[in-house]
Each structure stands twice: as structure tokens, then as C-alpha cells.
C-alpha positions as CSV (number, residue, x, y, z in Angstrom):
1,X,94.9,108.4,105.0
2,X,95.4,110.4,102.0
3,X,97.4,114.0,102.5
4,X,96.8,116.5,99.2
5,X,99.8,118.2,97.6
6,X,99.1,121.9,97.5
7,X,101.4,121.9,93.7
8,X,102.2,125.8,92.6
9,X,102.6,126.8,89.4
10,X,102.1,129.3,86.8
11,X,102.9,130.2,82.9
12,X,106.1,131.1,82.2
13,X,106.1,131.3,78.2
14,X,104.1,131.3,75.3
15,X,105.8,131.0,72.1
16,X,104.6,129.9,68.6
17,X,106.8,128.1,66.6
18,X,104.9,127.8,63.9
19,X,102.2,129.4,61.5
20,X,101.8,128.3,57.9
21,X,98.6,129.4,56.1
22,X,98.5,128.7,53.1
23,X,94.8,129.5,51.6
24,X,96.4,132.4,49.0
25,X,95.3,129.6,45.5
26,X,92.8,127.7,47.2
27,X,89.2,128.1,46.0
28,X,87.4,129.4,48.7
29,X,83.9,127.9,48.3
30,X,85.2,124.4,48.0
31,X,85.8,125.2,52.1
32,X,83.4,124.1,54.6
33,X,82.4,122.0,57.0
34,X,82.3,118.9,55.7
35,X,85.9,119.8,53.2
36,X,88.0,120.8,55.8
37,X,90.2,118.0,57.9
38,X,91.0,118.8,61.2
39,X,93.5,116.5,63.2
40,X,95.7,118.0,66.1
41,X,98.9,116.9,68.0
42,X,99.9,117.3,72.3
43,X,103.5,116.8,73.2
44,X,104.2,117.0,77.0
45,X,108.2,118.0,78.2
46,X,109.0,117.7,82.0
47,X,112.0,118.6,82.7
48,X,112.4,117.4,85.9
49,X,115.3,119.3,87.6
50,X,114.4,122.9,86.2
51,X,110.8,122.3,87.4
52,X,109.3,123.1,84.2
53,X,106.9,121.1,81.2
54,X,107.0,122.5,78.4
55,X,103.4,121.5,76.8
56,X,103.3,121.6,73.1
57,X,99.9,121.6,71.0
58,X,99.4,121.9,67.2
59,X,96.6,121.7,65.0
60,X,96.6,121.6,61.0
61,X,94.0,121.8,58.3
62,X,93.3,120.9,55.2
63,X,91.7,120.8,52.1
64,X,92.2,117.8,49.7
65,X,95.5,116.8,49.5
66,X,96.1,121.2,50.7
67,X,97.5,121.6,54.2
68,X,95.7,125.4,54.7
69,X,96.2,125.7,58.1
70,X,99.1,124.6,60.3
71,X,99.6,126.2,63.9
72,X,102.4,124.7,67.1
73,X,103.0,126.4,70.2
74,X,105.2,126.4,73.4
75,X,103.6,127.1,76.8
76,X,105.6,126.9,79.1
77,X,104.6,125.7,83.1
78,X,106.9,126.7,86.4
79,X,106.1,124.5,88.5
80,X,107.6,124.9,92.3
81,X,108.6,121.9,93.6
82,X,108.2,119.3,90.7
83,X,108.8,115.9,92.3
84,X,106.3,116.4,94.8
85,X,104.0,115.8,91.4
86,X,105.6,113.2,89.8
87,X,108.5,110.9,90.2
88,X,110.2,109.0,87.5
89,X,110.9,105.4,87.5
90,X,113.7,104.9,85.8
91,X,114.5,100.9,86.1
92,X,111.0,100.5,84.0
93,X,110.5,103.5,82.5
94,X,107.7,104.8,84.3
95,X,106.3,108.5,85.4
96,X,103.7,108.8,89.0
97,X,102.1,111.3,89.5
98,X,101.4,111.9,92.8
99,X,99.3,115.1,91.2
100,X,97.6,115.4,88.5
101,X,98.4,119.0,87.2
102,X,98.7,117.7,83.6
103,X,95.2,117.9,82.7
104,X,95.1,121.4,83.6
105,X,97.9,122.1,81.3
106,X,97.0,120.4,78.8
107,X,93.7,121.6,78.5
108,X,94.5,125.3,79.0
109,X,97.8,124.4,76.1
110,X,94.6,123.8,73.8
111,X,92.3,126.7,74.6
112,X,95.7,129.0,74.0
113,X,96.5,127.8,71.0
114,X,92.8,128.3,69.7
115,X,93.4,131.8,70.6
116,X,96.7,132.2,68.9
117,X,94.4,129.8,65.2
118,X,91.5,132.8,66.0
119,X,94.0,135.6,65.9
120,X,96.0,134.3,62.9
121,X,92.6,133.4,60.5
122,X,90.4,136.5,61.1
123,X,89.8,138.0,58.2
124,X,90.2,135.0,56.3
125,X,88.2,132.1,55.2
126,X,89.2,129.9,57.9
127,X,88.1,132.4,60.9
128,X,84.4,130.6,60.4
129,X,86.1,127.1,61.2
130,X,87.6,127.4,64.7
131,X,89.6,124.8,65.4
132,X,86.8,122.0,67.4
133,X,87.0,121.8,71.3
134,X,88.1,118.6,72.5
135,X,87.5,116.9,76.0
136,X,90.2,116.6,78.2
137,X,90.8,112.9,79.0
138,X,90.8,112.5,74.7
139,X,93.8,115.4,74.2
140,X,95.1,113.1,77.2
141,X,95.2,109.6,75.5
142,X,96.6,111.7,72.5
143,X,99.5,113.2,74.4
144,X,102.8,112.3,74.1
145,X,104.8,112.3,77.0
146,X,108.6,112.8,78.0
147,X,111.0,113.8,81.1
148,X,113.9,114.7,80.9
149,X,116.5,114.8,84.7
């Protein structure tokens, strides 16, 4: 019989890492859904000894060869007894997941970044192009996870 583990966690902090808005020399009429390319990344750092998980989503909007918007932020989560959610198999370089909390953190972090981008682009031509919604499994598949003791 499988026992459920109740993992308690909370957001510790939200820190904007970078925000570059480069639309001053761009012809606004060139911006549309077809010409605007979108890139994203997600990185997660699990700090076992500190009971902290850091999730860092980042996005870019590219027009032609020019990055016109780049934003990233790190959201820090305090996790009581992180060792009840994860264990690390150092010999095989694997993370054993006991409680699948990462999808919630990744989804919340990406949505937090969406709000930051909204605030940064308000009043600009990019305001009508919110960052796309991406399904949690897709974000998790692209998530680069690393662990520190």
C-alpha cells in the first residue's frame, strides 16, 4: 500500500534576473504574430541541504534577427523536508521523485514570468502579444534540472 507524503512549501522570493526591451529602433508595423518568434527556457535547481528549489523561466521575443524582448526571473520555493520529496542517487546521477511537486513549481513560475512580462510591456506594441500558454508536460520536458547537496 502506497502512503502519500504531505509536502509543505511556499514561495520564498521572486527575483527578476534580466529584462531587456529593445523596440526603440523597430518599425512597429513590422510586429505581428507571423513575424514575432518566441523562445523559452526553464531551469530548476534543487538545493537539498537548504530545502530550497529555484525555478528560473526565461523568454525571448525575436523580430527578424533582433531580440526585442528578453526576460527571466528566479522564483525560490521553501520546501519543508525536501528529502521527503526527492532523494539523489549520486552513483547513477539520478533524482528519485517521492512527491511530484516540480510540475506545480514550474507551472507557477512560468505564470509568474507571464505577469512580469505583462507589466514590462504594458503601453508598448508588445502588450498585445502575451507570452503563450504552454502545457505543464511540455515545460517539464524542456526543464533542465540540477541538484546541489
